C-alpha positions as CSV (number, residue, x, y, z in Angstrom):
1,M,0.2,-5.8,22.3
2,K,-2.0,-4.1,20.5
3,A,-2.0,-2.6,16.5
4,L,-2.7,1.0,15.2
5,V,-3.2,1.4,11.4
6,L,-3.1,4.8,9.8
7,A,-5.9,4.7,7.0
8,G,-6.6,8.7,7.0
9,G,-5.0,11.1,4.9
10,K,-6.4,12.3,1.5
11,G,-3.9,10.9,-0.9
12,T,-3.3,13.8,-2.9
13,R,-0.6,12.5,-5.1
14,L,-2.9,10.0,-6.6
15,R,-5.5,12.3,-7.4
16,P,-7.8,12.5,-9.7
17,L,-8.2,8.9,-8.5
18,T,-8.1,9.3,-4.4
19,F,-11.3,12.0,-5.2
20,T,-13.5,8.9,-4.9
21,T,-11.3,6.2,-3.4
22,A,-9.0,5.9,-0.3
23,K,-5.3,5.6,-1.3
24,Q,-5.0,2.6,1.4
25,L,-8.6,0.7,-0.8
26,I,-6.7,1.3,-4.5
27,P,-6.0,-2.7,-5.3
28,V,-2.6,-4.0,-5.8
29,V,-3.4,-7.4,-7.9
30,N,-6.9,-7.0,-7.1
31,K,-6.5,-6.7,-3.3
32,P,-7.2,-3.7,-1.6
33,I,-3.5,-2.5,-0.3
34,I,-4.7,-2.3,3.5
35,Y,-5.8,-5.6,3.1
36,Y,-2.1,-6.7,2.9
37,V,-1.3,-4.8,6.0
38,M,-4.1,-6.6,7.9
39,E,-2.9,-10.1,6.7
40,Q,0.5,-9.1,8.4
41,I,-0.8,-8.2,11.4
42,E,-3.2,-11.4,11.5
43,R,-0.1,-13.1,11.2
44,V,1.8,-11.8,14.0
45,G,-1.4,-12.5,16.0
46,I,-2.4,-9.5,17.5
47,G,-6.2,-9.5,17.7
48,D,-6.7,-5.8,18.6
49,V,-6.5,-3.1,16.0
50,G,-7.5,0.4,16.1
51,V,-7.6,1.9,12.4
52,I,-7.4,6.1,12.0
53,I,-9.5,7.4,9.6
54,S,-10.7,10.5,8.3
55,P,-13.7,12.0,7.6
56,E,-13.4,12.0,3.9
57,T,-12.5,8.3,3.4
58,G,-13.3,7.1,6.9
59,E,-17.0,5.3,6.0
60,E,-15.2,3.5,2.8
61,I,-12.4,2.3,4.7
62,K,-15.0,0.7,7.6
63,E,-16.7,-0.5,4.8
64,A,-13.9,-2.5,3.5
65,L,-12.8,-3.7,6.6
66,G,-15.7,-4.2,8.9
67,T,-15.3,-5.6,12.1
68,G,-11.9,-7.2,11.5
69,E,-13.5,-10.7,11.7
70,R,-12.0,-11.9,8.3
71,W,-8.9,-11.5,9.8
72,G,-9.6,-12.8,13.4
73,M,-9.4,-9.3,14.8
74,E,-11.3,-7.1,16.7
75,I,-11.0,-3.7,14.8
76,T,-11.9,0.1,16.8
77,Y,-12.1,2.6,14.3
78,I,-10.4,6.1,15.5
79,P,-11.4,9.1,13.3
80,Q,-8.7,12.0,13.3
81,D,-10.5,15.4,12.3
82,V,-7.4,16.6,10.7
83,P,-4.2,15.2,9.3
84,G,-1.7,16.3,12.2
85,G,1.3,13.8,11.4
86,L,1.9,10.8,12.7
87,A,2.5,11.5,16.2
88,H,-0.5,13.2,16.4
89,A,-2.5,9.9,15.3
90,V,-0.9,8.2,18.3
91,K,-2.3,10.9,20.2
92,T,-5.5,10.4,18.6
93,A,-5.6,6.7,19.8
94,R,-4.3,7.4,23.3
95,E,-7.3,5.9,24.9
96,F,-7.7,3.1,22.7
97,L,-4.0,2.2,22.9
98,S,-4.0,2.5,27.0
99,D,-0.8,1.3,28.7
100,S,-0.2,-1.3,26.0
101,P,2.5,-1.7,23.6
102,F,1.9,-1.8,20.1
103,L,3.0,-1.9,16.7
104,M,2.3,1.2,14.2
105,Y,1.4,0.5,10.5
106,L,1.4,2.9,7.5
107,G,-1.8,1.8,6.0
108,D,-0.7,2.4,2.4
109,N,2.9,0.6,2.7
110,L,3.6,-2.8,1.3
111,I,6.9,-5.0,2.2
112,G,8.1,-8.5,0.9
113,Q,8.7,-9.7,4.1
114,D,7.1,-11.5,7.0
115,I,7.2,-8.9,10.0
116,R,7.6,-11.6,12.7
117,P,11.1,-11.2,13.6
118,F,10.8,-7.7,13.9
119,V,8.1,-8.1,16.8
120,E,10.0,-10.7,17.9
121,K,13.1,-8.7,18.1
122,F,10.6,-5.9,20.4
123,D,9.4,-8.5,22.8
124,N,12.6,-10.3,23.4
125,G,14.5,-7.1,24.0
126,S,15.0,-4.3,26.5
127,T,13.8,-1.2,24.5
128,E,11.2,1.4,24.5
129,A,11.0,1.2,20.5
130,V,11.8,-0.9,17.3
131,V,12.1,1.3,13.9
132,L,12.2,-0.9,10.5
133,L,14.4,0.6,8.5
134,K,15.3,0.0,4.5
135,E,18.9,0.2,2.5
136,V,17.9,2.5,-0.1
137,E,19.9,4.3,-3.1
138,N,18.6,7.9,-2.5
139,P,18.4,8.5,1.2
140,A,18.0,12.2,1.1
141,M,14.6,11.4,-0.2
142,F,13.5,9.9,3.2
143,G,13.5,10.0,7.1
144,V,16.7,8.5,8.3
145,A,18.5,6.8,10.7
146,E,22.0,6.5,12.3
147,V,22.9,3.7,14.0
148,D,25.7,2.0,15.7
149,E,27.3,-1.5,15.1
150,Q,24.5,-3.3,17.3
151,G,21.4,-1.6,15.6
152,V,21.1,0.7,18.4
153,I,19.7,4.3,16.9
154,H,21.0,7.3,18.0
155,R,19.9,9.9,15.9
156,L,16.5,10.3,13.0
157,V,17.0,13.0,10.3
158,E,14.3,14.0,8.1
159,K,15.4,14.5,4.1
160,P,18.9,15.0,5.2
161,K,21.0,16.9,2.4
162,D,23.7,15.3,4.0
163,P,22.7,11.8,5.0
164,P,24.3,9.9,8.1
165,S,23.4,6.3,6.2
166,N,21.3,5.0,3.5
167,L,18.8,3.7,5.9
168,A,15.3,4.7,5.4
169,I,12.6,4.8,7.8
170,V,10.2,2.5,6.4
171,G,7.1,3.5,8.1
172,I,6.3,0.2,10.4
173,Y,7.2,0.6,14.1
174,L,7.1,-1.2,17.4
175,F,6.6,1.2,20.4
176,S,6.3,0.8,24.5
177,P,3.9,3.2,26.4
178,K,7.1,5.5,26.7
179,I,6.4,6.9,23.5
180,H,3.3,8.8,24.7
181,Q,5.6,10.7,27.2
182,A,7.9,11.5,24.2
183,I,5.2,12.8,22.2
184,G,3.8,14.8,25.0
185,K,7.4,16.7,24.8
186,I,7.3,17.6,21.1
187,K,6.2,21.1,19.4
188,P,4.7,20.8,15.8
189,S,7.4,20.7,12.9
190,W,7.6,23.6,10.5
191,R,4.4,21.7,8.8
192,G,2.5,22.3,11.6
193,E,2.5,18.4,12.4
194,L,3.3,16.7,15.1
195,E,6.3,14.3,13.6
196,I,6.6,10.3,14.7
197,T,10.6,11.0,13.9
198,D,10.5,13.9,16.3
199,A,8.8,11.6,19.1
200,I,11.4,8.8,18.6
201,Q,14.3,11.2,18.6
202,E,12.8,12.7,22.2
203,L,12.9,8.8,23.3
204,I,16.3,8.7,22.3
205,N,16.9,12.2,24.5
206,L,14.9,10.7,27.5
207,G,17.9,7.7,27.5
208,C,15.8,5.2,26.0
209,R,16.8,2.4,23.9
210,V,15.5,2.4,20.0
211,D,16.7,-0.4,18.2
212,S,16.3,-0.7,14.5
213,H,15.5,-3.7,12.3
214,V,16.8,-4.1,8.8
215,L,14.6,-5.5,6.0
216,D,16.0,-7.7,3.6
217,G,13.2,-7.7,1.1
218,W,11.5,-5.3,-0.7
219,W,9.8,-2.1,0.4
220,L,7.0,0.2,-1.3
221,D,5.3,3.1,-0.8
222,T,1.8,3.7,-3.1
223,G,1.5,7.0,-2.6
224,K,2.1,7.9,-6.7
225,K,1.1,6.4,-9.7
226,D,4.4,5.1,-10.7
227,D,5.0,3.5,-7.2
228,L,1.6,1.8,-7.4
229,L,2.1,0.3,-10.5
230,E,5.9,-0.8,-9.4
231,A,3.9,-2.5,-6.6
232,N,1.8,-4.5,-8.6
233,R,4.4,-5.4,-10.6
234,V,6.8,-6.7,-7.8
235,V,3.6,-8.3,-6.3
236,L,2.8,-10.3,-9.5
237,D,6.5,-11.2,-9.6
238,E,6.9,-12.6,-6.4
239,W,3.5,-14.1,-5.4
240,I,1.2,-14.8,-8.1
241,E,0.6,-18.4,-9.2
242,R,-1.4,-19.8,-12.6
243,E,-4.6,-20.6,-11.8
244,I,-7.1,-20.9,-14.3
245,K,-10.8,-20.5,-13.0
246,G,-12.6,-18.7,-15.9
247,Q,-13.0,-19.7,-19.4
248,V,-10.4,-19.8,-22.4
249,D,-11.6,-20.7,-25.7
250,G,-9.6,-22.6,-28.1
251,A,-8.5,-19.5,-30.5
252,S,-6.6,-18.1,-27.2
253,K,-3.5,-18.7,-25.6
254,V,-2.7,-18.2,-22.1
255,A,1.0,-18.4,-21.1
256,G,2.8,-18.1,-17.7
257,R,1.5,-17.3,-14.1
258,V,-1.9,-15.9,-14.8
259,K,-4.8,-15.9,-12.6
260,L,-8.4,-16.1,-14.1
261,E,-10.9,-15.6,-11.5
262,E,-14.1,-17.5,-11.9
263,G,-16.7,-16.1,-14.5
264,A,-13.9,-14.3,-16.6
265,E,-13.3,-15.0,-20.4
266,V,-10.8,-14.9,-22.9
267,I,-11.9,-15.1,-26.3
268,N,-9.5,-15.0,-29.1
269,S,-6.8,-13.2,-27.6
270,T,-3.2,-13.9,-25.7
271,V,-2.5,-13.6,-21.9
272,R,1.1,-13.7,-21.1
273,G,1.6,-13.6,-17.2
274,P,2.2,-12.4,-15.0
275,V,-1.3,-10.9,-14.9
276,A,-4.5,-11.3,-12.5
277,I,-7.7,-10.7,-14.2
278,G,-10.8,-10.6,-12.2
279,R,-14.6,-11.9,-11.7
280,N,-16.7,-12.0,-14.9
281,T,-14.0,-9.8,-16.9
282,K,-14.1,-10.3,-20.5
283,V,-10.9,-10.6,-22.8
284,I,-12.0,-10.5,-26.5
285,N,-9.4,-10.1,-29.5
286,S,-6.9,-8.4,-27.8
287,F,-3.6,-9.2,-25.9
288,V,-2.8,-8.6,-22.1
289,G,1.0,-8.6,-21.5
290,P,2.9,-8.9,-18.4
291,Y,3.1,-7.2,-15.0
292,T,-1.4,-6.1,-15.6
293,S,-4.3,-6.6,-13.1
294,I,-7.5,-6.1,-14.5
295,G,-10.6,-5.7,-11.7
296,D,-13.9,-7.3,-11.9
297,D,-16.5,-7.0,-14.3
298,C,-14.0,-5.3,-16.7
299,L,-14.4,-5.5,-21.0
300,I,-11.1,-5.5,-23.3
301,E,-11.8,-5.6,-26.6
302,G,-9.5,-5.1,-29.6
303,S,-6.7,-3.9,-27.5
304,S,-3.6,-4.1,-25.9
305,V,-2.6,-3.6,-22.7
306,E,0.4,-4.0,-20.8
307,Y,2.1,-2.9,-17.3
308,S,-0.9,-1.1,-15.8
309,V,-3.7,-1.6,-12.8
310,I,-7.3,-1.9,-14.2
311,L,-10.2,-1.1,-11.4
312,D,-13.1,-2.9,-11.4
313,G,-15.7,-1.7,-14.4
314,A,-13.5,-0.5,-16.8
315,N,-14.2,-0.8,-20.9
316,I,-11.7,-0.8,-23.1
317,K,-12.2,-0.6,-26.6
318,G,-9.9,0.0,-29.8
319,V,-6.4,0.6,-27.9
320,E,-3.6,-0.1,-30.0
321,R,-1.2,-0.3,-27.0
322,L,-2.0,0.8,-23.4
323,E,0.6,0.1,-20.9
324,D,1.9,2.2,-17.5
325,S,-1.8,3.3,-16.9
326,L,-3.8,3.1,-13.8
327,L,-7.9,3.4,-14.9
328,G,-10.1,3.6,-12.2
329,R,-13.6,2.5,-11.5
330,N,-16.0,2.2,-14.5
331,T,-13.8,4.3,-16.7
332,R,-14.4,4.3,-20.3
333,V,-11.6,4.2,-23.0
334,D,-12.4,4.4,-26.8
335,C,-10.1,4.9,-29.4
336,V,-10.8,5.4,-33.0
337,D,-7.9,7.6,-34.1
338,Q,-6.2,4.7,-35.5
339,N,-2.9,7.0,-36.0
340,R,-2.4,7.1,-31.8
341,R,0.2,4.1,-31.0
342,V,0.5,4.3,-27.4
343,L,-1.6,5.5,-24.8
344,R,-0.3,6.3,-21.3
345,V,-3.1,8.2,-18.5
346,M,-4.4,7.7,-15.4
347,L,-8.0,8.4,-15.0
348,G,-10.6,8.5,-12.2
349,D,-13.8,7.2,-11.1
350,N,-16.3,6.9,-14.0
351,S,-14.6,8.9,-16.3
352,E,-14.6,8.5,-20.4
353,V,-11.9,9.2,-22.9
354,E,-12.7,9.1,-26.6
355,M,-10.0,9.5,-29.4
């Protein structure tokens, strides 16, 4: 079995951050989102991985993932010149995939559950595809599957006004080589793209069995600011452990599950977990509250920060309360207006804000 990771796209919903950073490389708890994807693939033992990249961010993805050696895999990079849809990505990767069954994984998706049972269901069944699903409260916002009592999918509907179920398509799939025949029969949607939902429906129309696997844990699409902050919160809440490698002076208090990396310093400050603080970051005369991730080489001084994601090299001074915020690399926020009580911002890399 091979794996196909989709790491293209322009990330328009996360601009301005994605003008300079691929959306799959934005960190959640100080680790790029796509690293979580590669770790999932590593756990199921797939060693031959294709990564779909776009002209805009391909080189950055290559630099971040390298050869794949860190996960014990070999990565083949596959350029997709235009964002022509998920089925178009499979079509673009046809030579790499050959006649192998494969796992397809969207590179900006996070799930809180091991995918090994999902892969085992495909390996042990007589099916041409298995689609990962998740129960949601607002199915009209997603692609939705209609399934029978055995979990066999009979119909897929994209953002239906009258959803046939509450089972949303997560964005992780397993396919036999039969999917290539199905893709060859579909036409572009109204968006001008080859949709993977249309290809799966074509498999069903061809008389092929398509099974579902319902995810028990959480699923987070990190495509927007609020989604990214929620992903950061969930991962901190579920996976972070207390690990103090940096320095904490006697005037400071570090409470709860806080990960403080080597070279980091907490001076006359309070840090209340769950929190992750990167290497060589200084927290001085400040409060860092729950559900905050701060990258490497940052400075937080005379400020209060919580429920935020702060990327490497950021500098925050004199902000009475920064919350629900996403700050890019090497940003600077300096607040001299003492009347400003709460600040909520989203800043791209190398931005400066003075108030």
